[in-house]
N, C-alpha and C positions, 0 to 999 in steps of 0.2 A: 504494500499499500504506499510505502514511503516513496516508491518509484512510479506511483500513478495507477496502480491496479485498482479496479472498482470493487469495493467490498460488498456491494449490493448486486453484483451480477446474479441472475437467476436462471434456473433451468426453465425452459419455455413450457415443458409439459406439466410440471407440478408447482412452478413458481418458488422453489427452494432457493434461498440465498446461502452463502457460506454459513452464516449464523444458524440457519435451520438445519443444515447438514451437521454442523458440530454438535448441536443439541440432540439430533437424532443418534449420532454415534457416541454421545456421552463424553465428548472431549472437552472437559471444563477448563483445562489449561490453555488450550488453543482459543476457547471462547474469551478468556481473560485477555490474551494477547490481541485478538481481533478487537475487542471493545476498548482496550487501552489506546489503540490507535484511532478510536473513534473521536470525531471532533464536534459531534452534535450535542448541544445542551438543550435546545428548544427547536421545535419544528415550526418555523415561521418562514413560509415560502414567499419571497418577493413576488409581487403581482405579475411581473413580466417574465418569470422563470417557470420552468416545468419541474415537476418532482424529480425527474431524472437529472436535470442540470444541478439541482440542489444537492442530491445525495452523492453524485459523482464528485462534487467539490468538498462535501463535509464528512463523508465516512459512513461506516456501518450503522444501520438503524434497527431497532428491535421490534418494530410493529408491523413489518411487511407480513402479509398473510399468504399462505399457500392456496392452491385451488380448493382445499378443504376448509379454508377459513382459519387455519391455525398459525399462530406466531411461534417463534422459537421457544418462548416460554411454555406454550401449550404442549409442544412436541416433548420437551424435556420432562415436564410434569407427567404426561401421559405414559412415558417410558421409564418413569422412576429414576431419571437422571437428576437428582436433587442438587448435586454439586453444580451442575450446569444452570439449573434454575436459580440457585443462589447467587452464582456469579453474574448472571444477567440482571437480577433485581438489584443486587448490591451496587453494580456499576451505575445504574441509573438513579440510585438513592443518594449516592456520594455528592458531597458539595464540590 
């Protein structure tokens, strides 16, 4: 991501982002790394921007939904990957 990779790239068939996949596989350490590189504090899209423009500039975001309407937190919780769930929640609760 430091060299310009898009952390919100998604699979077209199921709309999973890297955060969704990491939650699915239970890789809480990689989730922490991904979210530590996150630059989003609030989602306020400027009127003349698209969501894609905003997220490519500002980093991984945790509220993208899959085709089944699941966020990464939903996936981690459903699969019992509580360390992943905790890592995501803690990241967005920190000051």
